[in-house]
C-alpha positions in Angstrom: 80.7 -72.8 -110.9 84.3 -72.6 -112.2 87.1 -74.7 -110.7 88.7 -73.8 -107.4 91.5 -71.2 -107.8 93.4 -72.1 -104.7 93.5 -75.8 -105.6 94.4 -75.1 -109.2 97.4 -73.0 -108.3 98.7 -75.7 -105.9 98.1 -78.6 -108.4 100.2 -76.8 -111.0 103.1 -76.1 -108.6 103.2 -79.5 -107.0 102.8 -81.2 -110.4 105.8 -79.2 -111.6 108.2 -80.6 -109.0 106.7 -84.2 -108.9 108.1 -87.2 -110.7 105.9 -88.2 -113.7 102.9 -86.7 -115.4 100.2 -85.1 -113.3 96.6 -84.9 -114.7 94.4 -82.1 -113.5 90.6 -82.0 -114.3 88.3 -79.1 -113.3 91.2 -76.6 -113.6 90.2 -73.0 -113.4 91.2 -71.3 -116.7 91.1 -67.9 -115.2 93.9 -65.3 -115.5 95.3 -65.9 -112.1 95.9 -69.7 -112.7 97.1 -69.1 -116.2 99.7 -66.7 -114.8 101.0 -69.6 -112.7 101.1 -71.9 -115.6 103.0 -69.4 -117.7 105.5 -68.8 -114.9 106.1 -72.6 -114.5 106.5 -72.9 -118.3 109.2 -70.2 -118.1 110.9 -72.3 -115.4 111.2 -75.3 -117.8 108.0 -77.2 -117.0 106.0 -78.7 -119.9 102.3 -78.0 -119.4 99.7 -79.2 -121.9 96.0 -78.1 -122.0 94.0 -80.4 -124.2 90.9 -78.6 -123.0 90.4 -75.4 -121.0 89.8 -77.3 -117.8 92.1 -80.2 -118.4 95.8 -79.9 -117.8 98.8 -82.3 -118.0 101.9 -81.2 -116.1 105.1 -83.1 -116.9 107.1 -83.0 -113.7 110.4 -81.2 -114.4 112.2 -82.7 -111.4 114.5 -79.7 -111.3 113.3 -76.3 -112.3 115.6 -74.1 -114.5 116.2 -70.4 -114.5 113.8 -68.2 -116.5 115.0 -65.8 -119.1 113.3 -62.8 -117.4 111.0 -61.8 -114.5 108.1 -64.1 -113.8 104.8 -62.0 -114.1 102.2 -63.3 -111.7 99.5 -60.9 -112.9 97.0 -60.3 -110.2 97.7 -63.6 -108.4 98.8 -62.9 -104.8 98.4 -66.5 -103.8 100.7 -67.6 -106.7 103.4 -65.0 -105.9 103.6 -65.9 -102.2 103.6 -69.7 -102.9 106.2 -69.3 -105.7 108.5 -67.6 -103.1 108.5 -70.8 -101.2 109.0 -72.9 -104.3 111.8 -70.8 -105.7 113.7 -70.1 -102.5 115.6 -73.4 -102.4 116.4 -73.4 -106.2 120.0 -73.1 -107.5 119.2 -70.0 -109.5 117.9 -66.5 -109.0 114.4 -65.4 -109.9 112.3 -62.2 -109.9 108.6 -62.1 -109.3 106.5 -59.2 -110.5 102.8 -58.6 -111.1 100.1 -56.1 -112.2 99.7 -52.7 -110.5 97.5 -54.1 -107.8 99.9 -57.0 -106.9 102.9 -54.7 -106.9 101.3 -52.9 -103.9 100.7 -56.0 -101.8 102.8 -56.9 -98.8 105.3 -59.8 -99.2 107.5 -59.5 -96.1 105.3 -61.8 -94.0 106.4 -64.6 -96.3 109.9 -63.4 -96.9 110.8 -63.1 -93.2 110.2 -66.7 -92.2 111.8 -67.9 -95.4 114.9 -65.9 -94.5 114.9 -67.7 -91.1 115.3 -70.9 -93.2 118.3 -69.4 -94.9 116.6 -67.9 -98.0 117.9 -64.7 -99.5 115.0 -62.6 -100.6 114.8 -58.9 -101.4 111.6 -56.8 -101.6 110.9 -53.2 -102.4 110.1 -51.8 -99.0 108.1 -55.0 -98.4 106.4 -55.1 -101.8 107.2 -56.6 -105.2 109.3 -56.9 -107.2 110.5 -59.9 -105.1 114.0 -60.9 -105.9 114.9 -64.5 -104.8 118.5 -65.5 -104.7 118.5 -69.3 -105.0 119.8 -71.0 -101.8 119.8 -74.8 -102.2 120.8 -75.3 -98.5 117.7 -74.2 -96.7 117.2 -75.5 -93.2 114.0 -76.5 -91.5 112.7 -74.3 -88.7 110.0 -74.2 -86.0 107.8 -71.2 -86.7 104.6 -69.8 -85.1 102.5 -67.9 -87.6 101.5 -64.5 -86.2 98.1 -64.7 -87.9 96.4 -67.6 -89.6 97.5 -67.5 -93.2 97.3 -70.4 -95.7 99.5 -68.5 -98.1 102.4 -68.1 -95.6 101.9 -71.7 -94.3 101.9 -73.1 -97.9 105.1 -71.1 -98.9 106.9 -72.5 -95.9 105.8 -76.1 -96.5 107.0 -75.8 -100.2 110.4 -74.5 -99.0 110.4 -77.2 -96.3 110.2 -79.9 -98.9 113.7 -79.0 -100.0 115.1 -78.0 -96.6 117.5 -80.0 -94.4 115.7 -81.3 -91.4 112.2 -80.7 -90.0 109.9 -77.8 -90.6 107.3 -77.3 -87.8 104.6 -74.7 -88.2 102.2 -73.6 -85.5 98.9 -71.9 -86.4 97.0 -69.6 -84.0 93.7 -70.6 -85.8 92.8 -72.9 -88.6 93.4 -71.7 -92.2 92.6 -73.5 -95.4 94.4 -76.8 -95.7 94.5 -77.4 -99.5 98.3 -77.6 -99.5 98.4 -80.3 -96.7 95.8 -82.4 -98.5 97.5 -82.1 -101.8 100.9 -82.9 -100.5 99.6 -86.2 -99.2 98.0 -86.8 -102.7 101.6 -86.5 -104.1 103.0 -88.9 -101.6 104.4 -86.6 -99.0 104.3 -87.5 -95.3 103.0 -84.8 -93.0 102.3 -84.9 -89.2 99.4 -82.9 -88.0 98.0 -82.3 -84.5 96.0 -79.5 -83.1 97.4 -76.3 -84.6 100.7 -77.9 -85.6 102.0 -79.2 -88.9 105.4 -80.9 -89.3 107.2 -81.9 -92.5 110.6 -83.7 -93.0 112.7 -82.2 -95.8 114.0 -84.2 -98.7 110.8 -86.1 -99.6 110.0 -86.9 -103.2 106.7 -86.1 -104.9 105.0 -88.5 -107.3 102.6 -87.5 -110.0 98.9 -87.7 -109.2 95.5 -87.5 -110.9 93.6 -84.6 -109.4 90.0 -83.5 -109.6 89.5 -79.9 -108.8 86.1 -79.1 -107.3 84.1 -76.0 -108.1 85.3 -72.9 -106.2 83.5 -72.2 -103.0 84.6 -68.6 -103.2 82.9 -68.2 -106.6 79.8 -70.0 -105.4 79.6 -67.6 -102.5 78.2 -64.9 -104.7 75.3 -67.1 -105.8 74.8 -68.5 -102.3 74.2 -64.9 -101.1 72.2 -64.1 -104.2 70.0 -67.1 -103.5 69.5 -66.2 -99.9 68.4 -62.7 -100.9 66.2 -63.4 -103.9 65.7 -67.0 -104.9 62.0 -67.5 -105.6 62.6 -71.3 -105.9 65.5 -73.4 -104.7 68.8 -72.5 -106.3 71.2 -75.5 -106.5 75.0 -75.1 -107.1 76.6 -78.3 -108.1 80.0 -80.0 -107.3 81.2 -77.3 -104.9 84.3 -77.8 -102.8 83.2 -77.7 -99.1 86.5 -78.0 -97.4 85.7 -77.1 -93.7 88.5 -74.6 -93.7 86.7 -72.6 -96.4 83.0 -72.7 -95.5 82.7 -70.2 -92.7 80.3 -68.2 -94.9 77.7 -71.0 -94.7 77.7 -70.8 -90.9 77.5 -67.0 -90.9 74.5 -67.0 -93.2 72.8 -69.8 -91.3 73.2 -67.7 -88.1 71.4 -64.9 -90.1 68.5 -67.3 -90.8 69.4 -68.3 -94.3 67.9 -71.5 -95.6 70.9 -73.5 -96.9 71.2 -77.2 -97.4 74.5 -79.0 -98.1 74.1 -82.2 -100.0 77.3 -84.2 -100.0 78.3 -85.9 -103.3 79.9 -89.3 -103.5 83.6 -89.6 -104.4 85.3 -87.7 -101.6 87.3 -90.5 -100.0 90.5 -90.6 -98.1 92.1 -88.1 -95.7 93.6 -86.1 -98.5 90.4 -85.8 -100.6 88.6 -82.5 -100.9 85.0 -82.9 -99.8 82.4 -81.9 -102.5 78.7 -81.2 -102.2 75.8 -79.6 -103.9 74.5 -76.5 -102.1 70.8 -75.6 -102.3 69.7 -72.1 -101.2 66.2 -70.7 -100.7 65.4 -67.0 -100.4 64.4 -66.0 -96.8 64.5 -62.9 -94.7 67.9 -62.4 -93.0 68.7 -60.9 -89.6 71.8 -59.1 -88.5 74.4 -60.8 -86.3 77.6 -60.3 -84.5 79.9 -62.6 -86.4 81.8 -65.0 -84.2 85.5 -64.2 -84.7 86.4 -67.8 -85.0 84.5 -68.0 -88.3 86.2 -64.9 -89.8 89.4 -66.6 -91.0 87.2 -69.4 -92.5 85.2 -66.8 -94.6 87.9 -64.2 -95.3 87.6 -64.3 -99.1 83.8 -64.4 -98.9 83.4 -61.4 -96.5 82.8 -58.8 -99.3 79.6 -60.6 -100.4 78.7 -61.4 -96.8 78.7 -57.7 -96.2 76.1 -57.4 -98.9 73.9 -59.9 -97.1 74.4 -57.8 -94.0 73.3 -54.7 -95.8 70.1 -56.4 -96.8 69.4 -58.0 -93.4 67.1 -56.8 -90.7 69.1 -55.2 -87.9 72.8 -54.6 -87.2 75.7 -56.8 -88.2 79.2 -56.5 -86.7 82.3 -58.2 -88.1 85.7 -57.8 -86.3 89.0 -59.6 -86.7 89.1 -59.1 -90.4 92.2 -56.9 -90.8 93.5 -59.3 -93.3 91.0 -57.8 -95.8 93.1 -54.6 -95.8 95.9 -56.3 -97.7 94.0 -58.2 -100.4 93.7 -57.1 -104.1 92.4 -53.8 -102.6 91.7 -52.7 -99.1 88.5 -54.6 -99.2 87.1 -53.1 -95.9 87.6 -49.6 -97.3 86.3 -50.6 -100.7 83.1 -52.2 -99.3 82.5 -49.2 -97.0 82.8 -46.8 -99.9 80.4 -48.9 -102.0 77.9 -49.1 -99.1 78.1 -45.4 -98.7 77.3 -44.9 -102.4 74.2 -47.1 -102.0 73.0 -45.3 -98.9 73.7 -48.0 -96.4 74.4 -46.9 -92.8 77.7 -48.4 -91.8 80.9 -47.7 -89.8 84.4 -48.7 -91.0 86.5 -50.2 -88.2 90.2 -50.9 -88.2 89.5 -54.6 -88.5 86.0 -54.9 -89.7 82.6 -53.3 -90.4 79.4 -52.4 -88.6 76.4 -52.3 -90.9 72.7 -51.5 -90.3 70.7 -53.4 -92.9 67.8 -51.9 -94.9 64.9 -53.5 -96.8 66.3 -52.0 -100.1 69.4 -50.2 -101.3 69.7 -47.1 -103.4 71.3 -47.3 -106.8 74.6 -45.6 -107.5 78.1 -45.9 -108.8 80.6 -48.2 -107.0 84.3 -48.3 -107.7 85.5 -51.9 -107.4 89.1 -50.6 -107.3 90.1 -53.3 -109.7 89.2 -56.0 -107.2 87.2 -59.0 -108.6 85.5 -59.9 -105.4 84.3 -56.3 -104.8 82.9 -56.1 -108.3 81.0 -59.4 -108.0 79.7 -58.6 -104.5 78.1 -55.4 -105.6 76.6 -57.1 -108.7 74.7 -59.2 -106.1 73.7 -56.1 -104.3 71.7 -55.0 -107.4 69.1 -57.7 -106.5 67.9 -55.4 -103.6 68.6 -52.0 -105.3 65.8 -49.6 -106.2 67.8 -48.2 -109.1 70.7 -49.5 -111.2 74.1 -50.0 -109.7 77.1 -49.1 -112.0 80.3 -50.9 -111.1 83.6 -49.5 -112.3 86.9 -51.2 -113.1 85.6 -54.8 -113.5 88.2 -56.4 -115.9 89.8 -58.4 -113.1 86.7 -60.5 -112.6 88.2 -62.8 -115.2 91.1 -63.5 -112.8 88.9 -65.8 -110.7 85.6 -66.3 -112.4 85.7 -66.2 -116.2 82.1 -66.2 -117.5 80.7 -64.6 -114.4 78.4 -62.3 -116.3 76.9 -65.0 -118.4 76.4 -67.3 -115.3 74.8 -64.4 -113.4 72.4 -63.6 -116.2 71.4 -67.2 -116.4 70.6 -67.2 -112.7 68.5 -64.1 -113.1 70.7 -61.1 -112.3 70.2 -58.2 -114.7 73.8 -57.5 -115.8 74.9 -55.4 -118.7 78.5 -54.6 -119.7 78.9 -50.9 -120.7 
């Protein structure tokens, strides 16, 4: 599986503002992370790539103004985190992206940054995002309305350069890659149940980082294995951060046969835990997903819905309104795809109800340019009675370059038209 996208973004950004030369191995050389690397280079950071998955970031200390807008491509995570990184700079910057990213909401990051003193303009809440550099940010105490690692991370990045203390309160756990990585760069954080505190003015020092394989990419093959593996399918060196692995618990509740085999090397409170994941095909049953697991599986829900479509009985997922503001409205996109394949379902404001079936019809599915929708319905073909044609799949390369080859090696019958 390819390197973790979320961790690769963060490694580049923190390496850019650290003192010294940061070495990153296992880097995801997908379009999203390359967009982050290009943006940082435009801000004066020297980045070397001796190999596709090896990166050296020469900490710039102070960033400098870019000569034009910073194009973040399809990378919503990168745009939101860059807002926090750029808000306390001494220069102005403009963030843009592709057609999909230019439709995505940015005010939930902009509003708390403004409370810190940042001056940020959006186009009715969406990109372009114009950031007027404000070196004198102030720390704030802020309660996140919903659990969001992107909002939390942007505020922590801004808090690094702010006067005083930034205190963030989360209503539920969200992925903690930023907190772990900040510690790896020498930053002191305080954490207790649902609260993270950071003193401004701390320095970062270069680190050697190993990026594990991306759990969100592995998710497609975990579900594929649960649906169709005739013999055990093992995925190696997968990041199993507990704030990311809600999918495993959801599938195990459905009766999936999944074994997590920890790998040596994950030590220290800032390390990302890594494991091999072994999956065996077994009949699945429908469930009502515990809402506490939904934020821990938010990016994996599109392929989880495919598992639900192939399970015996009914599955209900609520509390997933966040999916409406991803690369596409993922709830609507999955619902339309399920309809095209003849799956009985009901689209809810914050989730989906699905009645599973032993097999799916073939048909044409519009991925709406969303990489996770495209890959999820590729997995659905394992249980389809006729071919599934998936439209608008170019953005698969944003997170999983080489997906088609990897899927064919695993046994999926994919053909690019």
